[in-house]
C-alpha positions as CSV (number, residue, x, y, z in Angstrom):
1,S,-87.8,9.5,-46.1
2,D,-85.1,11.3,-44.3
3,E,-82.8,12.4,-47.2
4,S,-82.9,16.0,-45.9
5,G,-83.7,15.4,-42.2
6,Q,-87.5,15.3,-42.2
7,L,-87.5,12.6,-39.5
8,G,-85.8,14.7,-37.0
9,A,-83.7,11.8,-35.8
10,G,-80.3,13.0,-36.8
11,R,-79.8,10.1,-39.2
12,L,-80.2,9.3,-43.0
13,P,-81.7,8.2,-45.3
14,Y,-85.1,6.6,-44.3
15,E,-86.9,4.5,-41.7
16,T,-89.8,2.1,-42.4
17,R,-90.8,2.0,-38.7
18,P,-91.5,5.0,-36.4
19,G,-88.5,6.4,-34.4
20,R,-88.4,9.0,-31.8
21,V,-87.7,12.6,-32.8
22,V,-84.6,13.5,-30.8
23,G,-84.3,16.4,-28.4
24,L,-88.0,17.3,-28.2
25,A,-90.3,16.9,-25.2
26,G,-93.5,18.6,-23.9
27,V,-94.9,18.9,-27.5
28,R,-98.6,19.9,-27.8
29,R,-99.0,20.4,-31.6
30,I,-97.3,18.9,-34.7
31,A,-97.5,19.8,-38.3
32,S,-95.7,18.9,-41.6
33,G,-94.8,21.0,-44.6
34,V,-93.9,19.3,-47.9
35,N,-90.3,18.5,-46.8
36,H,-90.0,19.9,-43.3
37,S,-91.7,19.4,-40.0
38,L,-92.9,21.6,-37.1
39,A,-93.6,21.1,-33.4
40,V,-95.1,23.6,-30.9
41,R,-94.0,22.9,-27.3
42,S,-96.1,23.5,-24.2
43,D,-93.9,26.5,-23.4
44,G,-95.1,28.2,-26.7
45,T,-91.9,27.8,-28.6
46,V,-91.7,26.4,-32.2
47,W,-89.2,23.8,-33.3
48,T,-88.5,22.8,-36.9
49,W,-86.4,20.3,-38.9
50,G,-85.9,19.1,-42.5
51,I,-85.2,21.0,-45.7
52,N,-84.3,24.6,-45.2
53,N,-83.2,25.8,-48.7
54,V,-85.4,29.0,-48.6
55,G,-85.4,29.6,-44.8
56,Q,-88.6,27.6,-44.0
57,L,-87.1,26.4,-40.7
58,G,-87.0,29.9,-39.4
59,D,-83.6,29.5,-37.6
60,G,-82.0,32.4,-39.5
61,S,-80.2,30.1,-42.0
62,T,-80.8,28.2,-45.2
63,I,-79.0,25.1,-44.0
64,N,-80.9,21.8,-43.8
65,N,-81.2,20.3,-40.3
66,S,-81.8,16.7,-39.4
67,K,-82.5,17.6,-35.7
68,P,-85.1,20.0,-34.3
69,A,-84.0,23.6,-33.8
70,Q,-85.9,26.5,-32.3
71,V,-87.5,29.1,-34.5
72,R,-86.0,32.5,-33.7
73,G,-88.0,35.0,-31.6
74,L,-91.3,33.2,-31.4
75,V,-93.1,32.6,-28.0
76,E,-96.7,32.0,-26.9
77,V,-97.4,30.0,-30.1
78,V,-100.5,27.9,-30.2
79,Q,-100.4,26.5,-33.8
80,A,-97.9,26.2,-36.6
81,C,-98.1,24.8,-40.2
82,G,-95.9,24.5,-43.2
83,G,-96.1,24.6,-47.0
84,A,-93.7,23.8,-49.8
85,G,-91.1,26.3,-48.7
86,Y,-92.7,28.5,-46.0
87,S,-94.1,28.2,-42.5
88,L,-96.7,30.0,-40.4
89,A,-97.3,30.4,-36.6
90,L,-100.3,31.6,-34.7
91,R,-99.6,33.3,-31.4
92,Q,-101.9,33.3,-28.4
93,D,-102.8,37.0,-29.0
94,G,-104.3,36.1,-32.5
95,S,-101.3,37.4,-34.5
96,V,-99.8,35.5,-37.4
97,W,-96.1,35.1,-38.2
98,A,-94.6,33.8,-41.4
99,W,-91.1,32.9,-42.7
100,G,-89.4,31.1,-45.6
101,E,-90.1,31.4,-49.3
102,N,-92.1,34.3,-50.6
103,Y,-92.2,33.9,-54.4
104,Y,-96.0,33.7,-54.4
105,G,-96.6,36.1,-51.5
106,T,-97.0,33.4,-48.8
107,L,-95.3,35.7,-46.2
108,A,-98.1,38.2,-46.8
109,D,-95.9,41.2,-46.6
110,G,-96.5,42.7,-50.0
111,T,-93.2,41.6,-51.4
112,Q,-91.6,38.5,-52.9
113,E,-88.5,38.6,-50.6
114,N,-87.7,35.4,-48.6
115,S,-87.1,35.6,-44.9
116,P,-85.3,33.0,-42.8
117,V,-86.8,34.4,-39.6
118,P,-90.4,35.1,-38.6
119,K,-92.2,38.3,-39.7
120,Q,-95.6,39.4,-38.5
121,V,-98.5,39.4,-41.0
122,A,-99.5,43.0,-40.4
123,Q,-103.0,42.8,-41.8
124,L,-104.2,39.9,-39.7
125,S,-105.5,40.0,-36.1
126,S,-107.9,38.0,-33.9
127,I,-107.0,34.8,-35.9
128,S,-108.0,31.5,-34.3
129,K,-106.8,28.9,-36.9
130,L,-104.4,28.5,-39.8
131,A,-104.0,26.1,-42.8
132,C,-101.0,25.9,-45.1
133,G,-101.3,24.8,-48.7
134,S,-98.4,24.1,-50.9
135,A,-98.0,27.8,-52.0
136,H,-101.0,29.5,-50.4
137,A,-102.3,29.9,-46.9
138,L,-105.6,30.3,-45.0
139,A,-106.5,32.0,-41.7
140,L,-109.8,31.8,-39.8
141,S,-110.7,34.9,-37.8
142,S,-112.6,34.7,-34.5
143,D,-115.8,35.9,-36.2
144,G,-115.8,32.9,-38.6
145,R,-114.4,34.7,-41.6
146,V,-111.7,33.2,-43.8
147,W,-108.6,35.0,-45.2
148,A,-106.3,33.8,-47.9
149,W,-103.0,34.8,-49.6
150,G,-100.3,33.4,-51.9
151,S,-100.6,31.4,-55.1
152,N,-104.0,31.7,-56.9
153,A,-103.4,30.3,-60.4
154,E,-106.4,27.9,-59.9
155,G,-108.6,30.0,-57.7
156,A,-107.4,28.6,-54.3
157,L,-107.8,32.0,-52.6
158,G,-111.5,32.1,-53.3
159,D,-111.7,35.8,-54.0
160,G,-113.2,35.4,-57.5
161,S,-109.9,35.8,-59.3
162,K,-106.8,33.9,-60.4
163,T,-104.4,36.6,-59.3
164,D,-101.7,35.8,-56.7
165,R,-102.0,37.9,-53.6
166,S,-99.1,39.0,-51.3
167,W,-101.7,40.4,-48.8
168,P,-104.6,38.6,-47.2
169,V,-107.9,38.8,-49.0
170,E,-111.3,37.6,-47.7
171,V,-112.7,34.4,-49.1
172,S,-116.1,35.3,-50.6
173,G,-119.4,33.8,-49.5
174,L,-118.3,32.0,-46.3
175,A,-119.7,32.3,-42.8
176,G,-119.7,30.2,-39.6
177,V,-116.5,28.4,-40.5
178,V,-115.0,26.2,-37.8
179,E,-112.1,24.4,-39.6
180,L,-109.8,24.9,-42.6
181,A,-107.8,22.7,-44.9
182,A,-105.5,23.4,-47.9
183,G,-103.3,21.6,-50.3
184,E,-101.9,21.8,-53.9
185,D,-104.0,24.7,-55.4
186,F,-107.1,24.0,-53.4
187,S,-108.8,25.1,-50.2
188,A,-111.6,23.7,-48.1
189,A,-113.6,24.9,-45.1
190,L,-116.0,23.2,-42.6
191,T,-119.0,25.2,-41.4
192,L,-121.0,24.8,-38.2
193,D,-123.8,22.8,-40.0
194,G,-121.3,20.1,-41.1
195,T,-121.0,21.3,-44.7
196,V,-117.7,21.2,-46.5
197,W,-117.0,24.0,-48.9
198,E,-114.2,23.8,-51.6
199,W,-112.6,26.1,-54.0
200,G,-109.7,25.9,-56.4
201,V,-108.5,22.9,-58.4
202,V,-110.1,20.3,-56.2
203,A,-113.6,21.3,-56.9
204,P,-114.2,20.4,-60.7
205,Y,-116.4,17.4,-59.9
206,A,-118.9,19.8,-58.3
207,D,-119.2,21.7,-61.6
208,P,-120.6,20.0,-64.7
209,R,-118.3,22.2,-66.8
210,G,-115.3,20.7,-65.1
211,A,-113.7,24.0,-64.3
212,P,-111.8,25.0,-61.1
213,R,-113.9,27.2,-58.9
214,V,-112.7,30.7,-57.8
215,Y,-115.5,30.9,-55.2
216,P,-116.4,28.3,-52.5
217,V,-118.9,25.5,-53.5
218,P,-120.4,22.8,-51.3
219,A,-118.8,19.3,-51.6
220,V,-121.4,17.0,-53.2
221,G,-122.4,14.0,-51.2
222,V,-120.6,15.0,-48.0
223,T,-122.8,15.9,-45.0
224,G,-122.7,15.9,-41.2
225,V,-118.9,16.4,-41.1
226,A,-117.0,16.8,-37.8
227,A,-113.4,17.3,-39.1
228,I,-111.5,17.8,-42.4
229,A,-107.9,17.6,-43.6
230,G,-106.0,18.3,-46.8
231,S,-102.7,17.2,-48.2
232,V,-100.2,20.0,-48.4
233,N,-98.7,18.8,-51.6
234,S,-101.4,16.8,-53.4
235,F,-105.1,17.1,-54.3
236,S,-106.5,14.9,-51.5
237,V,-109.3,15.9,-49.1
238,L,-110.4,13.9,-46.1
239,A,-113.4,14.3,-43.9
240,I,-114.8,12.5,-40.8
241,K,-118.5,12.3,-40.2
242,A,-119.9,13.3,-36.8
243,D,-120.4,9.6,-35.9
244,R,-116.6,9.2,-36.1
245,K,-117.1,5.9,-37.8
246,T,-117.6,7.1,-41.4
247,W,-115.0,9.0,-43.4
248,W,-114.6,10.3,-47.0
249,R,-111.6,10.6,-49.2
250,W,-111.6,12.3,-52.6
251,T,-109.2,14.0,-55.0
252,T,-109.3,16.4,-57.9
253,G,-112.2,15.7,-60.2
254,S,-113.5,12.7,-58.3
255,T,-116.6,11.9,-56.3
256,P,-116.0,11.5,-52.5
257,L,-115.7,7.8,-51.5
258,S,-117.5,7.0,-48.2
259,Q,-115.6,4.4,-46.1
260,A,-116.0,2.8,-42.7
261,G,-115.0,-0.4,-40.8
262,V,-111.9,0.8,-39.0
263,G,-113.6,1.9,-35.7
264,E,-114.0,5.4,-34.3
265,L,-111.7,8.0,-35.7
266,M,-110.2,11.0,-33.9
267,A,-108.4,12.6,-36.8
268,V,-107.0,12.0,-40.3
269,A,-104.0,13.2,-42.2
270,A,-103.0,13.1,-45.9
271,G,-99.5,13.2,-47.3
272,Y,-98.1,12.7,-50.8
273,G,-100.1,9.5,-51.7
274,Q,-100.4,8.2,-48.2
275,T,-103.2,8.5,-45.6
276,L,-103.1,8.3,-41.8
277,L,-106.1,7.5,-39.7
278,L,-105.9,8.2,-35.9
279,K,-108.4,6.2,-33.9
280,T,-109.9,7.2,-30.6
281,D,-108.0,4.4,-28.9
282,G,-104.7,6.1,-29.8
283,K,-103.8,3.6,-32.6
284,V,-102.8,4.8,-36.0
285,L,-103.6,3.2,-39.4
286,S,-102.1,4.0,-42.7
287,F,-102.5,3.1,-46.4
288,G,-101.5,4.2,-49.9
289,D,-98.2,4.9,-51.5
290,N,-95.3,3.7,-49.3
291,G,-92.7,5.7,-51.2
292,N,-90.7,2.6,-52.2
293,P,-88.2,2.5,-50.5
294,F,-89.0,5.3,-48.1
295,G,-91.5,3.5,-45.8
296,N,-93.8,6.5,-45.1
297,L,-96.7,4.2,-44.0
298,G,-94.7,3.2,-40.9
299,D,-95.6,-0.5,-41.1
300,G,-92.0,-1.8,-41.4
301,T,-92.2,-2.2,-45.2
302,S,-91.9,-0.1,-48.3
303,E,-94.8,-1.8,-50.1
304,Y,-97.9,-0.1,-51.4
305,R,-101.1,-0.9,-49.3
306,D,-104.6,-0.1,-50.5
307,T,-106.3,-1.0,-47.2
308,P,-105.7,0.5,-43.7
309,G,-103.1,-1.3,-41.6
310,P,-101.4,-0.5,-38.3
311,V,-98.5,1.8,-38.0
312,V,-96.1,-0.2,-35.8
313,D,-94.3,0.6,-32.5
314,I,-96.5,3.5,-31.4
315,A,-99.5,3.8,-29.1
316,G,-101.4,6.5,-27.1
317,I,-101.3,8.8,-30.1
318,V,-103.2,12.1,-30.0
319,Q,-102.2,13.8,-33.2
320,V,-100.9,12.9,-36.7
321,A,-99.4,14.8,-39.6
322,A,-98.0,13.8,-43.0
323,G,-95.8,15.3,-45.7
324,T,-93.8,14.1,-48.7
325,W,-92.7,10.5,-47.9
326,H,-92.8,11.0,-44.2
327,G,-95.3,10.9,-41.3
328,L,-95.5,12.2,-37.8
329,A,-97.3,11.2,-34.6
330,L,-97.6,12.8,-31.2
331,D,-98.3,10.8,-28.2
332,A,-100.1,11.8,-25.0
333,T,-96.9,12.4,-23.1
334,G,-95.7,15.0,-25.5
335,K,-93.2,12.8,-27.5
């Protein structure tokens, strides 16, 4: 769907086949918020497009943009991510910068004031990775500890409470973390031993009482994991096993479903009802809700598909991302 410019193609309203994002080259990282997208170029600048009603594009305005525009004042960025109405960037020096909506404290500045331009998160340093949920965020420090802030109604911050936080708090009971994922009121972390830990609304199946968890608990039946991903605006979690041939998918209150048969996987991405699978040969598969008529599976149709099928017209892909009714893919040439 491109009703507010999420496709970055300068056209409306939707495309069922992938099309080139205009005006961008030399991209090394991509990410998707709920209704906006982000790209980090090789020169360390950040570019955004899509909905901008609360300043999540970081261009100093609240005007939607159907073409990529540079985020103000950010250089030397190595990663960016987006949520429902906010965005984060990680700079090479380990500092974290935030902009957009701040109702739940997602800008981590101790206030609820929105900002259409990036502001540094003062309490964080030596950060190596970020993850954006719908209204909360996670940061991994270089020593393997995890920090969280924002909405905490279902325990997604993992600090033992259900109190929103406008400053980063440390997630309890985690060590040796190597990867993070976040979504709608849930968080997940992957540790060195291949264990996935979860907290918030996604974890009830791990607890016989069926209650959301305010502290991390290990995902039942998921072992030897090499990579994880979460959906920024739904309750889906994805994990790839170390053999790269087996992967799991699960949602709130469900048992993880082990799947195989698509070949070796490099990465996975979850959007609002759709799943993208990136294979090691650079091909992309998709399945799930196709947003009738939005076409977010990229297969040339707007029809639901419950088994993985090819995203058409693209090859040599190295990264994928997904949001609400739209998907992104980055190829090896930086397009």
